[in-house]
TORPA-4810 file (N, C-alpha, C, O; in nm, 3 decimals):
<nodes>
NODE_1_0.784_0.525_0.781_0.739_0.433_0.882_0.594_0.401_0.857_0.517_0.484_0.808_M
NODE_2_0.557_0.283_0.892_0.419_0.242_0.879_0.364_0.236_1.020_0.420_0.169_1.107_T
NODE_3_0.256_0.305_1.044_0.200_0.302_1.177_0.051_0.333_1.171_0.004_0.397_1.077_Y
NODE_4_-0.022_0.286_1.273_-0.165_0.316_1.273_-0.187_0.465_1.298_-0.109_0.528_1.370_P
NODE_5_-0.289_0.518_1.242_-0.318_0.660_1.260_-0.468_0.675_1.283_-0.548_0.637_1.197_H
NODE_6_-0.508_0.730_1.398_-0.650_0.736_1.431_-0.728_0.847_1.363_-0.850_0.853_1.377_P
NODE_7_-0.661_0.932_1.289_-0.731_1.045_1.227_-0.724_1.035_1.077_-0.642_0.961_1.022_Y
NODE_8_-0.811_1.108_1.011_-0.816_1.104_0.865_-0.690_1.165_0.806_-0.646_1.271_0.852_R
NODE_9_-0.630_1.099_0.705_-0.512_1.156_0.640_-0.549_1.277_0.558_-0.663_1.295_0.516_P
NODE_10_-0.448_1.359_0.535_-0.467_1.473_0.447_-0.529_1.594_0.513_-0.560_1.692_0.446_G
NODE_11_-0.547_1.590_0.645_-0.606_1.705_0.712_-0.502_1.810_0.747_-0.536_1.924_0.778_T
NODE_12_-0.374_1.770_0.743_-0.268_1.864_0.776_-0.242_1.873_0.925_-0.145_1.937_0.965_G
NODE_13_-0.323_1.812_1.008_-0.303_1.817_1.152_-0.322_1.677_1.210_-0.436_1.635_1.233_D
NODE_14_-0.211_1.604_1.233_-0.225_1.469_1.285_-0.253_1.462_1.434_-0.270_1.353_1.489_P
NODE_15_-0.257_1.577_1.501_-0.281_1.575_1.645_-0.429_1.591_1.676_-0.499_1.662_1.604_T
NODE_16_-0.478_1.526_1.782_-0.619_1.540_1.815_-0.649_1.679_1.869_-0.562_1.741_1.930_P
NODE_17_-0.769_1.727_1.847_-0.803_1.858_1.903_-0.815_1.849_2.054_-0.852_1.744_2.108_P
NODE_18_-0.784_1.958_2.122_-0.801_1.963_2.267_-0.948_1.995_2.295_-1.018_2.043_2.207_T
NODE_19_-0.996_1.968_2.419_-1.136_1.993_2.448_-1.181_2.137_2.423_-1.297_2.161_2.391_P
NODE_20_-1.088_2.233_2.437_-1.127_2.372_2.419_-1.093_2.427_2.280_-1.113_2.546_2.254_D
NODE_21_-1.041_2.343_2.190_-1.013_2.390_2.054_-1.118_2.337_1.958_-1.175_2.230_1.981_S
NODE_22_-1.143_2.411_1.852_-1.241_2.361_1.755_-1.186_2.239_1.681_-1.067_2.232_1.652_P
NODE_23_-1.271_2.145_1.653_-1.229_2.027_1.578_-1.198_2.069_1.436_-1.279_2.136_1.371_A
NODE_24_-1.080_2.030_1.386_-1.041_2.070_1.252_-1.055_1.957_1.153_-1.032_1.976_1.034_T
NODE_25_-1.092_1.840_1.201_-1.110_1.727_1.111_-1.214_1.633_1.169_-1.241_1.632_1.289_H
NODE_26_-1.270_1.554_1.081_-1.375_1.462_1.123_-1.312_1.330_1.165_-1.211_1.291_1.107_K
NODE_27_-1.368_1.260_1.262_-1.313_1.130_1.297_-1.333_1.031_1.183_-1.427_1.041_1.104_P
NODE_28_-1.241_0.935_1.176_-1.251_0.832_1.073_-1.377_0.750_1.094_-1.413_0.720_1.207_E
NODE_29_-1.445_0.714_0.986_-1.565_0.631_1.002_-1.529_0.499_1.069_-1.419_0.448_1.051_P
NODE_30_-1.622_0.445_1.144_-1.600_0.317_1.211_-1.577_0.209_1.106_-1.648_0.202_1.005_K
NODE_31_-1.479_0.125_1.131_-1.449_0.014_1.041_-1.512_-0.111_1.099_-1.494_-0.142_1.217_R
NODE_32_-1.584_-0.182_1.018_-1.650_-0.303_1.065_-1.557_-0.423_1.062_-1.584_-0.523_1.129_T
NODE_33_-1.446_-0.415_0.985_-1.355_-0.528_0.975_-1.244_-0.524_1.079_-1.152_-0.606_1.073_D
NODE_34_-1.249_-0.433_1.171_-1.152_-0.418_1.280_-1.010_-0.384_1.232_-0.915_-0.391_1.309_R
NODE_35_-0.996_-0.346_1.106_-0.864_-0.309_1.056_-0.833_-0.166_1.100_-0.922_-0.087_1.130_S
NODE_36_-0.706_-0.136_1.102_-0.662_-0.001_1.135_-0.609_0.066_1.010_-0.553_0.000_0.922_R
NODE_37_-0.626_0.195_1.001_-0.569_0.269_0.891_-0.419_0.278_0.916_-0.376_0.323_1.022_L
NODE_38_-0.342_0.236_0.819_-0.197_0.247_0.826_-0.152_0.336_0.713_-0.209_0.333_0.603_E
NODE_39_-0.050_0.417_0.738_0.007_0.492_0.629_0.157_0.503_0.648_0.208_0.491_0.759_F
NODE_40_0.226_0.527_0.538_0.371_0.544_0.538_0.400_0.683_0.488_0.342_0.727_0.389_F
NODE_41_0.490_0.753_0.556_0.526_0.888_0.515_0.677_0.897_0.500_0.752_0.854_0.587_Q
NODE_42_0.719_0.954_0.387_0.860_0.981_0.361_0.866_1.123_0.309_0.820_1.152_0.198_M
NODE_43_0.925_1.211_0.389_0.932_1.353_0.356_0.791_1.406_0.329_0.704_1.391_0.415_L
NODE_44_0.765_1.466_0.215_0.634_1.523_0.186_0.537_1.428_0.118_0.431_1.469_0.071_G
NODE_45_0.572_1.301_0.113_0.488_1.201_0.048_0.428_1.110_0.153_0.490_1.084_0.256_W
NODE_46_0.307_1.060_0.129_0.250_0.957_0.216_0.155_0.869_0.136_0.094_0.913_0.039_S
NODE_47_0.145_0.743_0.180_0.063_0.643_0.113_-0.026_0.573_0.214_0.012_0.553_0.329_W
NODE_48_-0.144_0.535_0.170_-0.240_0.459_0.249_-0.201_0.311_0.237_-0.227_0.248_0.134_D
NODE_49_-0.139_0.258_0.340_-0.091_0.119_0.337_-0.208_0.022_0.348_-0.201_-0.089_0.295_I
NODE_50_-0.314_0.062_0.415_-0.433_-0.023_0.423_-0.485_-0.050_0.282_-0.518_-0.163_0.248_T
NODE_51_-0.492_0.054_0.199_-0.537_0.039_0.060_-0.437_-0.043_-0.021_-0.477_-0.126_-0.103_A
NODE_52_-0.307_-0.020_0.000_-0.205_-0.094_-0.073_-0.212_-0.243_-0.042_-0.195_-0.327_-0.131_A
NODE_53_-0.237_-0.276_0.084_-0.249_-0.418_0.122_-0.371_-0.482_0.058_-0.366_-0.598_0.018_K
NODE_54_-0.480_-0.407_0.047_-0.599_-0.460_-0.020_-0.571_-0.485_-0.167_-0.613_-0.588_-0.222_K
NODE_55_-0.501_-0.393_-0.233_-0.469_-0.407_-0.375_-0.378_-0.526_-0.402_-0.388_-0.591_-0.506_L
NODE_56_-0.288_-0.556_-0.308_-0.188_-0.660_-0.331_-0.222_-0.793_-0.265_-0.147_-0.889_-0.278_T
NODE_57_-0.332_-0.798_-0.194_-0.369_-0.920_-0.123_-0.376_-1.039_-0.219_-0.445_-1.034_-0.321_Q
NODE_58_-0.304_-1.144_-0.186_-0.304_-1.266_-0.267_-0.215_-1.260_-0.390_-0.201_-1.360_-0.460_G
NODE_59_-0.155_-1.146_-0.418_-0.069_-1.133_-0.535_0.068_-1.194_-0.505_0.125_-1.169_-0.398_R
NODE_60_0.120_-1.272_-0.597_0.254_-1.330_-0.581_0.358_-1.221_-0.598_0.345_-1.134_-0.684_A
NODE_61_0.463_-1.224_-0.516_0.570_-1.125_-0.532_0.633_-1.137_-0.671_0.662_-1.248_-0.717_P
NODE_62_0.653_-1.023_-0.735_0.713_-1.026_-0.868_0.856_-0.974_-0.868_0.919_-0.965_-0.973_E
NODE_63_0.907_-0.941_-0.753_1.044_-0.891_-0.745_1.104_-0.920_-0.609_1.041_-0.979_-0.522_G
NODE_64_1.228_-0.878_-0.595_1.297_-0.891_-0.467_1.363_-0.758_-0.432_1.400_-0.679_-0.519_V
NODE_65_1.375_-0.738_-0.304_1.449_-0.623_-0.252_1.582_-0.676_-0.202_1.585_-0.764_-0.115_I
NODE_66_1.692_-0.625_-0.255_1.824_-0.664_-0.209_1.852_-0.584_-0.082_1.868_-0.462_-0.086_V
NODE_67_1.857_-0.654_0.030_1.861_-0.586_0.161_1.984_-0.496_0.175_1.974_-0.389_0.236_T
NODE_68_2.096_-0.537_0.123_2.218_-0.457_0.134_2.203_-0.320_0.068_2.256_-0.221_0.118_E
NODE_69_2.130_-0.315_-0.044_2.112_-0.190_-0.116_2.024_-0.092_-0.040_2.037_0.030_-0.056_W
NODE_70_1.933_-0.144_0.043_1.836_-0.061_0.113_1.872_-0.036_0.259_1.807_0.044_0.325_W
NODE_71_1.975_-0.102_0.311_2.008_-0.095_0.453_2.031_0.048_0.503_1.987_0.083_0.612_A
NODE_72_2.099_0.130_0.425_2.127_0.268_0.468_2.000_0.350_0.483_1.997_0.445_0.562_A
NODE_73_1.896_0.316_0.409_1.769_0.389_0.418_1.701_0.368_0.553_1.616_0.448_0.592_M
NODE_74_1.737_0.263_0.624_1.676_0.238_0.755_1.700_0.354_0.852_1.624_0.373_0.947_L
NODE_75_1.805_0.433_0.828_1.832_0.549_0.912_1.728_0.659_0.896_1.719_0.749_0.979_N
NODE_76_1.650_0.654_0.789_1.549_0.756_0.762_1.411_0.718_0.814_1.317_0.798_0.806_L
NODE_77_1.398_0.596_0.867_1.269_0.544_0.907_1.273_0.508_1.056_1.371_0.449_1.103_V
NODE_78_1.168_0.542_1.129_1.160_0.505_1.271_1.132_0.356_1.281_1.031_0.308_1.231_A
NODE_79_1.222_0.284_1.346_1.210_0.139_1.360_1.195_0.104_1.507_1.275_0.148_1.590_I
NODE_80_1.095_0.025_1.539_1.076_-0.030_1.672_1.149_-0.165_1.673_1.102_-0.261_1.612_D
NODE_81_1.264_-0.172_1.742_1.348_-0.292_1.740_1.274_-0.416_1.790_1.293_-0.525_1.737_A
NODE_82_1.191_-0.400_1.892_1.115_-0.516_1.944_1.019_-0.569_1.839_1.007_-0.690_1.820_E
NODE_83_0.949_-0.478_1.771_0.857_-0.520_1.666_0.933_-0.584_1.550_0.889_-0.686_1.496_H
NODE_84_1.046_-0.525_1.511_1.125_-0.577_1.399_1.171_-0.720_1.427_1.177_-0.802_1.336_A
NODE_85_1.203_-0.750_1.551_1.250_-0.884_1.586_1.141_-0.990_1.571_1.171_-1.109_1.559_A
NODE_86_1.014_-0.948_1.571_0.903_-1.043_1.569_0.830_-1.052_1.435_0.737_-1.132_1.423_Q
NODE_87_0.868_-0.975_1.336_0.794_-0.973_1.210_0.813_-1.102_1.131_0.911_-1.174_1.149_V
NODE_88_0.717_-1.129_1.043_0.717_-1.247_0.957_0.783_-1.212_0.824_0.729_-1.134_0.746_D
NODE_89_0.900_-1.268_0.800_0.975_-1.236_0.679_0.917_-1.302_0.553_0.962_-1.272_0.442_L
NODE_90_0.819_-1.389_0.569_0.759_-1.449_0.450_0.655_-1.357_0.386_0.614_-1.380_0.272_S
NODE_91_0.611_-1.254_0.458_0.516_-1.157_0.401_0.592_-1.063_0.308_0.688_-0.999_0.351_E
NODE_92_0.550_-1.053_0.183_0.623_-0.967_0.088_0.616_-0.819_0.127_0.517_-0.772_0.182_P
NODE_93_0.722_-0.747_0.097_0.723_-0.603_0.111_0.635_-0.546_0.001_0.608_-0.613_-0.099_L
NODE_94_0.591_-0.423_0.019_0.518_-0.353_-0.087_0.604_-0.233_-0.128_0.640_-0.149_-0.045_I
NODE_95_0.634_-0.227_-0.256_0.710_-0.116_-0.310_0.622_-0.041_-0.409_0.535_-0.099_-0.474_A
NODE_96_0.646_0.088_-0.420_0.568_0.172_-0.511_0.658_0.225_-0.621_0.772_0.265_-0.596_A
NODE_97_0.607_0.225_-0.741_0.673_0.290_-0.853_0.635_0.437_-0.842_0.519_0.473_-0.861_T
NODE_98_0.733_0.521_-0.811_0.703_0.662_-0.788_0.728_0.745_-0.914_0.816_0.713_-0.994_V
NODE_99_0.651_0.852_-0.931_0.661_0.934_-1.052_0.798_0.996_-1.075_0.834_1.024_-1.190_P
NODE_100_0.875_1.017_-0.971_1.006_1.080_-0.987_1.112_0.980_-1.032_1.228_1.017_-1.051_T
NODE_101_1.073_0.855_-1.049_1.165_0.753_-1.097_1.198_0.651_-0.990_1.211_0.686_-0.872_G
NODE_102_1.211_0.528_-1.030_1.249_0.422_-0.939_1.134_0.372_-0.853_1.017_0.398_-0.881_G
NODE_103_1.171_0.298_-0.749_1.072_0.246_-0.657_1.110_0.285_-0.515_1.224_0.322_-0.486_I
NODE_104_1.011_0.277_-0.427_1.030_0.306_-0.285_0.952_0.203_-0.205_0.836_0.176_-0.236_L
NODE_105_1.014_0.147_-0.105_0.944_0.055_-0.016_0.845_0.139_0.065_0.884_0.236_0.130_I
NODE_106_0.717_0.103_0.059_0.617_0.176_0.138_0.561_0.090_0.251_0.496_0.143_0.342_I
NODE_107_0.587_-0.041_0.248_0.545_-0.129_0.357_0.648_-0.239_0.370_0.679_-0.309_0.274_D
NODE_108_0.702_-0.254_0.491_0.796_-0.362_0.517_0.930_-0.319_0.574_1.025_-0.397_0.571_G
NODE_109_0.938_-0.199_0.625_1.066_-0.152_0.678_1.113_-0.232_0.799_1.233_-0.252_0.816_W
NODE_110_1.020_-0.277_0.883_1.060_-0.360_0.997_1.111_-0.496_0.950_1.204_-0.552_1.008_H
NODE_111_1.049_-0.549_0.843_1.097_-0.674_0.784_1.236_-0.654_0.725_1.323_-0.740_0.738_R
NODE_112_1.257_-0.541_0.659_1.389_-0.511_0.603_1.492_-0.504_0.715_1.602_-0.558_0.702_L
NODE_113_1.458_-0.438_0.824_1.550_-0.425_0.937_1.588_-0.563_0.991_1.706_-0.591_1.016_C
NODE_114_1.489_-0.650_1.009_1.517_-0.785_1.059_1.605_-0.861_0.961_1.700_-0.929_1.002_K
NODE_115_1.575_-0.851_0.832_1.654_-0.921_0.730_1.799_-0.874_0.732_1.891_-0.955_0.723_A
NODE_116_1.821_-0.743_0.743_1.957_-0.688_0.750_2.027_-0.740_0.876_2.143_-0.780_0.871_V
NODE_117_1.955_-0.740_0.988_2.012_-0.783_1.116_2.056_-0.929_1.112_2.163_-0.963_1.164_T
NODE_118_1.976_-1.016_1.050_2.012_-1.159_1.048_2.092_-1.198_0.924_2.129_-1.315_0.908_I
NODE_119_2.118_-1.102_0.836_2.201_-1.129_0.719_2.129_-1.194_0.603_2.193_-1.259_0.520_G
NODE_120_1.998_-1.176_0.595_1.921_-1.230_0.483_1.946_-1.139_0.361_1.924_-1.018_0.371_L
NODE_121_1.991_-1.194_0.248_2.030_-1.109_0.135_1.917_-1.043_0.058_1.936_-0.937_-0.001_P
NODE_122_1.798_-1.104_0.056_1.689_-1.043_-0.018_1.554_-1.082_0.040_1.540_-1.183_0.110_E
NODE_123_1.454_-0.999_0.009_1.317_-1.021_0.054_1.223_-1.013_-0.066_1.248_-0.936_-0.158_L
NODE_124_1.115_-1.092_-0.066_1.018_-1.083_-0.175_0.943_-0.950_-0.168_0.922_-0.895_-0.061_P
NODE_125_0.903_-0.901_-0.285_0.831_-0.773_-0.290_0.725_-0.774_-0.398_0.742_-0.832_-0.506_A
NODE_126_0.615_-0.709_-0.367_0.509_-0.680_-0.462_0.528_-0.534_-0.500_0.541_-0.448_-0.412_V
NODE_127_0.530_-0.506_-0.629_0.551_-0.369_-0.675_0.420_-0.315_-0.731_0.363_-0.371_-0.825_V
NODE_128_0.374_-0.205_-0.673_0.253_-0.140_-0.723_0.279_-0.080_-0.860_0.387_-0.026_-0.885_L
NODE_129_0.182_-0.089_-0.947_0.192_-0.020_-1.075_0.179_0.131_-1.049_0.144_0.172_-0.938_T
NODE_130_0.207_0.210_-1.149_0.194_0.355_-1.135_0.050_0.392_-1.098_0.028_0.482_-1.017_A
NODE_131_-0.048_0.324_-1.158_-0.188_0.353_-1.128_-0.223_0.313_-0.985_-0.295_0.386_-0.916_E
NODE_132_-0.173_0.198_-0.941_-0.199_0.153_-0.804_-0.132_0.246_-0.704_-0.190_0.280_-0.600_E
NODE_133_-0.010_0.287_-0.735_0.062_0.380_-0.646_-0.020_0.508_-0.630_-0.035_0.559_-0.519_E
NODE_134_-0.072_0.560_-0.740_-0.149_0.685_-0.735_-0.277_0.667_-0.655_-0.321_0.758_-0.585_R
NODE_135_-0.338_0.549_-0.666_-0.461_0.522_-0.592_-0.435_0.514_-0.442_-0.525_0.541_-0.363_A
NODE_136_-0.314_0.478_-0.403_-0.278_0.467_-0.261_-0.215_0.594_-0.206_-0.206_0.613_-0.084_C
NODE_137_-0.170_0.682_-0.294_-0.098_0.802_-0.248_-0.195_0.898_-0.182_-0.300_0.932_-0.238_R
NODE_138_-0.160_0.942_-0.063_-0.240_1.039_0.010_-0.197_1.180_-0.029_-0.281_1.265_-0.057_I
NODE_139_-0.067_1.204_-0.031_-0.018_1.336_-0.070_0.126_1.326_-0.119_0.194_1.226_-0.096_C
NODE_140_0.170_1.432_-0.186_0.305_1.438_-0.239_0.306_1.407_-0.387_0.217_1.340_-0.439_G
NODE_141_0.408_1.456_-0.453_0.426_1.426_-0.594_0.313_1.469_-0.683_0.280_1.400_-0.780_G
NODE_142_0.251_1.582_-0.652_0.140_1.628_-0.735_0.186_1.636_-0.880_0.304_1.660_-0.908_E
NODE_143_0.093_1.617_-0.968_0.124_1.617_-1.111_0.184_1.751_-1.151_0.140_1.857_-1.105_E
NODE_144_0.284_1.746_-1.236_0.348_1.868_-1.283_0.255_1.941_-1.378_0.181_1.880_-1.456_L
NODE_145_0.259_2.072_-1.371_0.179_2.155_-1.460_0.260_2.178_-1.587_0.377_2.214_-1.580_V
NODE_146_0.199_2.158_-1.701_0.268_2.177_-1.828_0.313_2.322_-1.841_0.244_2.413_-1.796_A
NODE_147_0.429_2.343_-1.902_0.485_2.477_-1.914_0.391_2.573_-1.986_0.380_2.689_-1.948_E
NODE_148_0.324_2.524_-2.090_0.232_2.613_-2.162_0.112_2.651_-2.077_0.055_2.759_-2.096_E
NODE_149_0.073_2.565_-1.982_-0.039_2.598_-1.893_0.003_2.705_-1.792_-0.081_2.782_-1.746_D
NODE_150_0.132_2.708_-1.758_0.179_2.807_-1.661_0.187_2.946_-1.723_0.173_3.046_-1.653_M
NODE_151_0.209_2.954_-1.854_0.223_3.083_-1.923_0.089_3.155_-1.934_0.085_3.278_-1.938_A
NODE_152_-0.017_3.080_-1.938_-0.148_3.142_-1.951_-0.172_3.193_-2.092_-0.089_3.175_-2.181_G
NODE_153_-0.284_3.255_-2.111_-0.312_3.310_-2.244_-0.320_3.461_-2.231_-0.403_3.515_-2.158_S
NODE_154_-0.230_3.529_-2.303_-0.223_3.674_-2.292_-0.280_3.740_-2.414_-0.282_3.863_-2.422_A
</nodes>
């Protein structure tokens, strides 16, 4: 799901501290452009959607998402039906090339939901390169350690 988050990502605690608990994270710096930090999380992975949108701004979609193939995945994502009914389907989805293989939609699940609901067969998509995906990734998919590095030197 893509949603605004008022706290810094990667702190491990998305809840605000209570008045009598010690602060465990610093507040996000004030943004002068009035944008909100958005991120998408799927299992143990998360991406900074604000950064992904900046990277893809003005880029022409180079692919399409076949809505029928992705429809079942909607069960794994929290969808606000009212919001989905109002989204602009002309805005391309953002998909990430993930290290484990294939791609994953990281921005546009509400658009996908609307497209499935109205029977639209495909949506335009911008696909992040592996380098762009890594630049937007907040956590998950840490690089694998080479087997020889795990053995150490004895």
